[in-house]
ZAMIZA-237753 format. One line per field, with one value per residue (C-alpha): x, y, z. Coordinates in steps of 0.25 Angstrom, whole numbers, plus 5000, padded with zeros to 4 digits. Layout:
residues N
X = [X; ...]
Y = [Y; ...]
Z = [Z; ...]
This chain:
residues 371
X = [4961; 4976; 4987; 4996; 5010; 5014; 5026; 5026; 5034; 5048; 5048; 5047; 5039; 5028; 5013; 5002; 4988; 4976; 4969; 4954; 4949; 4950; 4965; 4962; 4967; 4957; 4956; 4954; 4965; 4975; 4972; 4976; 4988; 4992; 4990; 4999; 5010; 5009; 5011; 5024; 5019; 5028; 5025; 5025; 5014; 5006; 5007; 5001; 4990; 4986; 4985; 4977; 4967; 4966; 4961; 4951; 4946; 4945; 4937; 4928; 4925; 4922; 4913; 4906; 4910; 4914; 4926; 4920; 4910; 4915; 4912; 4917; 4910; 4916; 4930; 4928; 4924; 4937; 4944; 4936; 4939; 4954; 4954; 4946; 4943; 4937; 4927; 4916; 4922; 4918; 4928; 4928; 4942; 4945; 4949; 4962; 4963; 4970; 4977; 4983; 4978; 4989; 4986; 4972; 4975; 4984; 4973; 4964; 4974; 4975; 4960; 4958; 4969; 4963; 4949; 4956; 4963; 4949; 4942; 4953; 4952; 4937; 4933; 4927; 4920; 4919; 4927; 4935; 4924; 4924; 4939; 4944; 4941; 4946; 4950; 4960; 4974; 4975; 4984; 4999; 5011; 5019; 5015; 5022; 5026; 5014; 5004; 4996; 4993; 4987; 4981; 4968; 4967; 4959; 4967; 4962; 4962; 4957; 4944; 4947; 4959; 4960; 4969; 4983; 4989; 5002; 5012; 5027; 5035; 5047; 5061; 5074; 5085; 5100; 5102; 5091; 5095; 5109; 5103; 5095; 5108; 5116; 5104; 5106; 5114; 5119; 5125; 5114; 5104; 5112; 5114; 5099; 5095; 5105; 5100; 5086; 5089; 5099; 5091; 5076; 5075; 5062; 5065; 5060; 5070; 5082; 5079; 5078; 5092; 5103; 5118; 5117; 5108; 5119; 5129; 5141; 5153; 5153; 5138; 5131; 5117; 5106; 5098; 5084; 5079; 5065; 5065; 5054; 5062; 5067; 5067; 5064; 5051; 5055; 5052; 5056; 5043; 5044; 5048; 5058; 5073; 5080; 5094; 5096; 5109; 5116; 5128; 5142; 5139; 5127; 5134; 5145; 5135; 5131; 5145; 5147; 5135; 5140; 5154; 5150; 5137; 5132; 5131; 5141; 5138; 5123; 5114; 5108; 5110; 5101; 5108; 5100; 5100; 5099; 5113; 5111; 5102; 5095; 5080; 5080; 5082; 5093; 5106; 5107; 5092; 5087; 5081; 5066; 5056; 5053; 5068; 5069; 5057; 5062; 5075; 5068; 5059; 5072; 5079; 5066; 5066; 5081; 5082; 5068; 5067; 5055; 5060; 5056; 5063; 5053; 5057; 5071; 5065; 5057; 5069; 5078; 5067; 5065; 5080; 5080; 5069; 5074; 5087; 5081; 5079; 5069; 5057; 5059; 5073; 5067; 5056; 5067; 5076; 5064; 5059; 5045; 5037; 5029; 5035; 5022; 5025; 5039; 5032; 5021; 5029; 5042; 5041; 5041; 5043; 5045; 5044; 5059; 5059; 5049; 5057; 5070; 5064; 5057; 5071; 5077; 5065; 5067; 5082; 5080; 5069; 5078; 5089; 5081; 5076; 5090; 5094]
Y = [5013; 5013; 5007; 4998; 4993; 4979; 4971; 4956; 4948; 4943; 4950; 4965; 4967; 4977; 4975; 4985; 4984; 4993; 4993; 4997; 5005; 4993; 4991; 4978; 4976; 4978; 4964; 4967; 4978; 4968; 4957; 4967; 4972; 4958; 4954; 4966; 4962; 4947; 4952; 4960; 4974; 4983; 4987; 5001; 4999; 4990; 5002; 5011; 5002; 5000; 5015; 5016; 5005; 5012; 5025; 5016; 5010; 5023; 5028; 5016; 5019; 5033; 5030; 5018; 5008; 4994; 4990; 4978; 4985; 4997; 5003; 5013; 5025; 5022; 5020; 5034; 5039; 5034; 5043; 5055; 5051; 5050; 5064; 5069; 5059; 5071; 5074; 5075; 5088; 5101; 5111; 5124; 5122; 5115; 5101; 5095; 5080; 5073; 5063; 5065; 5057; 5048; 5044; 5042; 5033; 5025; 5023; 5018; 5009; 5002; 5001; 4995; 4985; 4982; 4979; 4971; 4962; 4960; 4956; 4946; 4939; 4940; 4948; 4959; 4958; 4967; 4978; 4977; 4983; 4996; 4997; 4994; 4994; 4988; 4996; 4996; 5001; 5016; 5023; 5024; 5031; 5019; 5006; 4993; 4984; 4975; 4986; 4982; 4969; 4974; 4987; 4981; 4974; 4980; 4984; 4985; 5000; 5006; 5014; 5023; 5032; 5047; 5055; 5059; 5072; 5070; 5077; 5079; 5074; 5083; 5079; 5083; 5090; 5084; 5097; 5093; 5079; 5084; 5093; 5081; 5073; 5084; 5085; 5071; 5068; 5054; 5047; 5037; 5047; 5054; 5041; 5038; 5051; 5049; 5035; 5038; 5050; 5042; 5029; 5032; 5021; 5020; 5023; 5009; 5003; 5012; 5008; 4993; 4993; 4984; 4985; 4973; 4981; 4992; 4988; 4996; 4995; 4994; 4994; 5004; 4999; 4997; 4984; 4987; 4974; 4972; 4966; 4963; 4961; 4975; 4978; 4993; 4988; 4995; 4989; 4991; 4994; 4988; 4974; 4972; 4972; 4982; 4989; 5004; 5009; 5020; 5029; 5027; 5040; 5034; 5021; 5030; 5036; 5022; 5019; 5031; 5028; 5014; 5018; 5030; 5028; 5014; 5007; 4996; 4982; 4983; 4971; 4978; 4978; 4990; 5001; 5012; 5010; 5019; 5024; 5033; 5041; 5034; 5033; 5032; 5017; 5007; 5010; 5000; 4998; 5001; 5014; 5015; 5023; 5032; 5036; 5040; 5048; 5055; 5058; 5064; 5073; 5078; 5080; 5087; 5097; 5099; 5102; 5108; 5097; 5089; 5075; 5061; 5048; 5046; 5060; 5055; 5044; 5053; 5062; 5050; 5045; 5059; 5061; 5048; 5052; 5066; 5060; 5052; 5038; 5029; 5027; 5012; 5014; 5023; 5013; 5002; 5011; 5015; 5001; 5004; 4992; 5001; 5011; 5019; 5022; 5028; 5037; 5041; 5044; 5048; 5056; 5070; 5081; 5095; 5108; 5108; 5094; 5098; 5111; 5103; 5093; 5104; 5111; 5098; 5097; 5111; 5109; 5096; 5102; 5115; 5105; 5098; 5111; 5116; 5103]
Z = [5125; 5123; 5115; 5124; 5121; 5126; 5126; 5122; 5133; 5130; 5117; 5120; 5108; 5109; 5107; 5106; 5112; 5111; 5125; 5127; 5139; 5148; 5144; 5136; 5122; 5111; 5105; 5090; 5090; 5097; 5087; 5076; 5083; 5086; 5071; 5067; 5077; 5071; 5057; 5061; 5061; 5069; 5084; 5080; 5069; 5079; 5089; 5079; 5075; 5089; 5091; 5078; 5083; 5097; 5089; 5082; 5094; 5101; 5089; 5090; 5105; 5102; 5091; 5099; 5087; 5087; 5080; 5075; 5067; 5059; 5045; 5036; 5042; 5056; 5050; 5043; 5057; 5063; 5053; 5058; 5073; 5070; 5065; 5077; 5089; 5097; 5086; 5096; 5102; 5097; 5093; 5086; 5081; 5068; 5071; 5066; 5064; 5076; 5066; 5052; 5040; 5040; 5055; 5052; 5040; 5048; 5058; 5047; 5042; 5056; 5057; 5044; 5046; 5059; 5053; 5041; 5052; 5059; 5046; 5043; 5056; 5054; 5066; 5057; 5043; 5032; 5038; 5025; 5018; 5026; 5026; 5012; 4998; 4985; 4973; 4962; 4965; 4964; 4955; 4959; 4954; 4955; 4948; 4950; 4939; 4940; 4942; 4930; 4936; 4949; 4945; 4943; 4957; 4968; 4981; 4995; 5000; 5013; 5012; 5024; 5021; 5022; 5013; 5019; 5015; 5009; 5017; 5012; 5025; 5020; 5018; 5025; 5019; 5020; 5029; 5038; 5039; 5043; 5053; 5060; 5060; 5067; 5077; 5081; 5094; 5091; 5079; 5080; 5078; 5067; 5060; 5061; 5054; 5043; 5041; 5040; 5030; 5021; 5021; 5022; 5032; 5040; 5055; 5059; 5049; 5054; 5069; 5065; 5058; 5064; 5062; 5052; 5043; 5041; 5030; 5029; 5020; 5005; 5005; 5015; 5017; 5027; 5027; 5032; 5038; 5043; 5057; 5067; 5079; 5081; 5096; 5094; 5086; 5073; 5059; 5045; 5039; 5025; 5030; 5018; 5020; 5011; 5010; 5011; 5005; 5013; 5012; 5018; 5026; 5033; 5037; 5043; 5052; 5056; 5059; 5067; 5076; 5078; 5082; 5091; 5097; 5095; 5109; 5112; 5117; 5114; 5110; 5099; 5084; 5080; 5073; 5081; 5096; 5109; 5111; 5123; 5132; 5144; 5144; 5129; 5128; 5132; 5124; 5113; 5111; 5097; 5094; 5094; 5086; 5098; 5100; 5085; 5086; 5097; 5090; 5078; 5086; 5093; 5080; 5074; 5086; 5086; 5071; 5068; 5057; 5058; 5056; 5058; 5053; 5041; 5036; 5034; 5026; 5017; 5015; 5011; 5001; 4995; 4993; 4985; 4976; 4974; 4970; 4959; 4965; 4959; 4967; 4968; 4974; 4984; 4988; 4990; 4998; 5007; 5009; 5003; 4998; 4988; 4979; 4980; 4995; 4991; 4980; 4989; 5002; 4998; 4984; 4990; 4979; 4984; 4975; 4975; 4969; 4958; 4955; 4953; 4944; 4936; 4934; 4929; 4919; 4914; 4913; 4905; 4896; 4893; 4890; 4880; 4873; 4871; 4864]
């Protein structure tokens, strides 16, 4: 059983298939993956879903189960299998889970979505009973304007979901960012690091930028435009166009990159393209996720700073919040559709943050007592 990549003729668009032991596509999985492609899910998302469903089919094979008939107990056994696929092997050593909680939850989300699709096309029945429940909306820190209207309505929630430990991903200091920039070998890479740090763009949004999105002059701003035709298969996750205001200094990095390094006479309008090095792609083609991943692994090794593109997004968001930005503004700048996502993901208060705010409180209290 394997996940196989294919290319649609005359389009160069990738498709993903899950093949059985006879190297034939597994029909129910292919129907679901085709559906995801039809509704515009990104190729990278479909690839991940394909790998998750391959794991589920491997579990069904090991457990001698049919995908057509599944219940809550068997789905819960899938969680145990994901933690330890070799549970039949005896060991005197304590076993460490092979996959983290977030990965397991993502697999469960994929499987639940797969069965929900099969139920909608009437291949299976009553799987919804095993997968979801309906309950009143849970309490939330942030309540929207019309919360009083919808608070009594039941919402659909997934039954099987394990608790994920909350981990603070950390934030970079300005000195660490400068160290990363200095470790880059090209102006393109230096500009990319500065861009991610100063805008909080997702890496897919950055790699999808075109020159027409970069507005310089009186107003320095970047237009994040969702596109489905990026030849490097990157996507702007939110699907909503937005404007991110930037500094004059960042645009100067962009100009220096264009003047000194951007290839001449290329048929490409992407901002980030291959500029050199045989074997790493044709010069002038858009950068891919894989190339950027290699860049950040090299930077981590060279600087001893464990970094990835999303950490720069966390750093930018945290700096905005610490500087006093209202959460609604942070949400808009980051491109979140739900402000609760911004609150849950990017509000990182350290002990030093609490100490600073407490010192402010003491100063204000002592000032009032003296009056």
